Residue, then its C-alpha position, 0 to 999 in steps of 0.5 A: m867622716s873618717l879616713r876609715f869610713a871614707g874607705a867605703l867610697a868604693a862600692s865598686l871601687l877600683i881607683v880611689g881619689c886618683a883622677p887620671s888625666e887625659s894622655e897627651t898622645k894615643p898609642d898606636a892600636a897595633s902596639s905589641l902585647s909587651g908594649q900594651a903591658e908597658l903602657g898599662e903599667s905606666l898608666y897605673l904608676t902615673h895615675c894610681s900607684s900613689c893611692h893603691d900602693n899605700a891604700t891611701g884613703g882606703a883604696p884597695v891595694r893592687a893585689a885586691i884589684e888584680k883579683r877582679s876581672a878586666a870587664y869589672i874594672k872597665q865597668a867601674l871606670t865607665t858606668g860605675v862609681m869611678k866613672a868621674q875618674g874614668s871620664a878623664l881617660n880615653p876608651y883605649e886607655i881604659a881598656i889597656l888599664a883594665d886588661h893590665l890589672g884585671t884577670d882574664a876570667p869572665p864575671q862570675v854569675v850566681a850559681g847554686k840551687r834555687c829553693e823550692g816553693r815560695l818564701a814565707v816571712s812571718g813571726a818575729p825575726l831571729w835577728n833584725r836591724w844593725g843593733n838587733g833593736l831600736s836601742n842598738a845594744r847588740y844584745q841577743r837574749q833569744t838563743v840556745i847558745t851558751p858558755a857551756n856549748v859555744g865550743r860546739l859551733e861548727l861551719a854549717w855552710a858558706f855562700g860566695f859572693p861573685e865579683a867581690q873582694r869585700a863582704r860587709s852587709q850584716p844579715a837580717v835573719t828569720e826562721k826561714a831566711v838570711f837576708t844580706g847585701s853584697q858589693s855588687g849591689r845584689v841582695y840575697a834571700l838565702d835559706r837559713m838551713t841550706g843556703c839555697i836561694w829564695w830570691t835576689f834583687d839588684a840594687k844599682a850600687e853596693v849594699r853594705n848596710a844591714p837590711v831592716l825587716d818589717v813583718d807587719a808592713a801594711a803592704g806585706p813583709t818588707l825589707y828596707f836597705g840603702d845603697f852606696d849611691a844614697r838610694v833607699y829601697a823597699v822590696d817585698a821580703e817574700t819575693g824580692k820584688l821592688r815596692w818603691t825606691t827613692t834617693v836621699r842624695d843632695h850632694p854629688d858625693g853623698t852616700i849611705t854607710g850606716s843602716l836604716a832605723l825604722h819606727g812608727g812608719r818612718l825610716f831614718v836614713p843616716m847621710s854620709s859622703t865620700e867628699v872626704l876623699s874628693a878633697f885629696n885632689e888639690d884641684y877640688e874645691c873643698c868642701t860642701f857636703r853636709g851630714g845629717v839624717t833624712a826621715l822617709d815615709a816607709s810606705n812610699g819613700s816620700r820625705v818627711w823631714r831632713w836634719y843637717s849637722v852643719d849649716k850651708p857652707v860659706r866661702h872663707k878667706g883661706g879659700e875653703n868652704a866651711p862648715s862642712g862634713a860632720p857626716v852620720w855614718g852610724t845607725p840612728t838609735v830610736d828612743p820612743a819614750r822620749g820621742l828622740l833619735y840619737v846619732g853620732t857625727g864625724e869630723n868637719y872636712s874644712s875649717p872652721a869646724n862647727d859645734q856638731s862635729d864629733a858629737i852625740i846629738a838628740i833629734e826630735l822624731a816628729t820634727g827633725r829639730r835638734k834637742w841637745v848636743m854633746q860635743a866630745t871633741a871641738g875643732d876637729a877638721w880633717n880630710a884625705a888631703c892631710g898627710t899626703k903630698q897633695s895637701a892643699n885641701c888639708p885644714a890647718e887642724d889636720g885632725p884628730d879625725f875622732d868620729f863617733g862611728a859606733p852608734p850610741m846605745l840606749v840601755k836601762a841600768g837599774a831604774r835609769d836610762i843611760l846613753l852609751a857612746g864610743q869614740k875613735s879617740g878611744e874614749i867611752f861616754a855615759i850620757d843622760p838622754d834627757r839633757g845630753s850631760v856626761l855622767w861619766r867618761q873613760r879612756v879605753g884605748r889610745g885612739g887613732f884614725n882607725g879607732g879606738i872604738h870604731w864600729g860598735m859596742a854591746s851591752d846588756g844594761t849591766t856591763l858594757f863590752v868595748p872592742i878596741a882597734d888601736t891600729p897605728g897611724s895617728r899623732f893624736a893617739k894617747g898611751d900604749p895600744r890596747p887592741g882587744i876587748h874590755a868590760f865596764d860597769v854601766a852605772t859607774g864606768r868602773p873597769l871590770w876586765s880587759r883582754i889585750e890581744k897580741l900580734r899573731c906574728p912578729e911582722f906588722s900585717f893585717a894577717c897578724i893584727t888581732a885588733l877588733s874594729a868590727p862591732v861585737t855581739l853579746i848573748p847571755g854569758v858570751v861576747f862574739g868579736g871578729g878581728h882584722d886577722g879574720r878570726l871569729v872569737a867567742y869571749a866569756a862575758k865574765d872575764g874575757a876568756v876565749l871559749w871558742k875561735t875559728d879562722t875565717n881567713r881561708a878558702f871555703a867550699t860554697v853551697n853556690g859553687v862560687e870560689a870564695k875565701g874569708g879575710t878581715i872582719d870589719g864594718q859589720g859584726p856577727v849575728v846570732a840567730g837561734d843556734m847559729v852565728i852568722v858573719n860576713s868575712g872580707y874587707d879590701k880597704f886600708g890594706e886589710i884582707a880581701g874576702n867574699v864569703l858569708l859564713v854560717y856556724r851552727l851548734k854541732g848536734a843541733d836538730r837538722 
């Protein structure tokens, strides 16, 4: 798992990778307000600033924490995902720290109009799954948006997520509804035209992935998704009532980052972890997590099989457990014709590395057995202890942390199937899906901890569209940064065009960085991409010219009355449904721009 992806540790994250120690003395409860402020600041500086002041391990910066309520912070440290760290603080210290950092505002509640009647789900979804299909190609053919009219897109409505500083669950869309998760764990079914609320469902942790809708499920239309604590849910898509839930967690730090794949009555669940951050603590015995995929029966959640990317770790002379890591933090790709599932893996957490990290791997759908592996980068071992003062758990290799976080895409180029994969190294690969051999490879960007190719590409089978982040921060990076979007011929790998985006202002800040880390989305003639700076841009597929753009890094009036603003677009990409473009904006990791809004853009003049 990458440092970038490890930032996902915070479904309700407040203090990441910095475990506080028990105070030696308890302050007098009658301390003055100034004394409490001094103590709160002392607790922060002693236990938290090394992570949050520098966004270490993806921790939200202090400014993002200070926008949350004290009640939210207390909950995160006592019963939330940070309860392990909070257990080292006494209740008085937790209260002082939360009151010092948090706002006095009460937690926001879901406001807004409830839809009248009952939601009916029927017919093919307008957008479904992370990649809008089993192949993960992120190509939307069914839309009325064209290069000629895309400039008429205007904001139709905005929805604010309460108590959130990031919005990264890519929606599923039908004629009637938009289904999306949120940082709080609340899943929403919103009316597509007005944003009124059909129903809500509360998962037990953040839902950051893309919900998967099955309109033909035997029990009736069903929505599937996973949460940050590695639980999988099936809910009635028309009412939001729970059908079943189960967990795929077999490690204390296990989580689900990628979206689920659904095929043949089975759910295929990618398994990742936050152990890459746990290793930051020099007292932590690194590392024992094993990445992989779990197949579940979609009707009841029972386990069918489980495949691991590493064998059981053993203790080595240097004190480390290995092999470990090699998480799967992208969405699996399904190939029904070959009976295969394709996944990308991340780096190992400890040395020695194994032969399935930083790789594209084919797994049999029926059995979970590996068929082939294409390892792009051998010997990659890295965790959050690398490059910090607490380096005891850093493997000797110290990187390069070149995950395959972007899911592989299966496309048909003429009469031939080709598997396309993008790596954080900044390279792209065309792979034979039958044998796993590399047909061609090209370097697009310089690569680095945060990409290279980070979350996803798009293709129509003729052209491959590659977003590049190339933010600074890796001694393994090669060449000059090339942030922006690039096009390649699928059959040959020949470069077609590149649009390099420049900083919007002289200083280096995420408000200035136009790099594309989020996945792009393709429709005939147009590619939509979201930037670190919060811009949503429509590029011409033929040459990369900008056809339309809007800035989501601002405040929005919302249909549900929740105070909301946009920020960095990352992790999940734009969705195109009919005459609409829908995107979540805000990402409070790595110093990026926090936000909590779902934005729906529609062609001006379209029938209301």
